Phi, psi and omega in degrees: 000324178295319178296318179299320180299323181277324184277322181227072186300322180290324176294322179293318177293324179297338177299338178301329182280350179261357182272102183285320184297311180297322179293319178297314180294325178297317179294316181299320182284331183267342178240096188289006179289131181296321180298316179294318180299314180295320180297313181292316179295321178294316179297318178300312183297314182296313181294320181291318178295318179298316180294317179296318179294315181300314182286312185286307186277308184283316184279311184261355178059039178282146177255157178070022184291326184296332179292335183265356183303324178297342180280354180303314181296319178297315179297315181297320178294318179296316179298321179293318178296317178299317179299316179296319183295335181293340180287347179254010184238141174234014181219159177221165172241123180228125182052045176064023176236134179274137178230149170249153183250120179225124178059033179078014181238139174275123178241137178302132178282128180266125178303147183299330178293326180286329179290325186266354182278142178290146183262000000 
């Protein structure tokens, strides 16, 4: 996700519009009406379960998918937190090597001890 933020920043920001749980919670918190809250939470749950079922059961032919449906909310919350955390990172670790991202390029991160040592 950090690489995506640097390589395709507009696409990364656009992911905000695909996050159903935060938008649903924002509406629930800003409109204290019980009816609106139930409607939004219900719509989120129905649409998310339908999408998961269509992709998992019908598209990928996975079995036992209904047992995992309660994890949808956990996954959506985790995905949103990961998305938020990418805005504070400019480096990644890939295959046990640290890289920093500058100008859309992965550059090996040089440890601070190696930068300050005399050559």
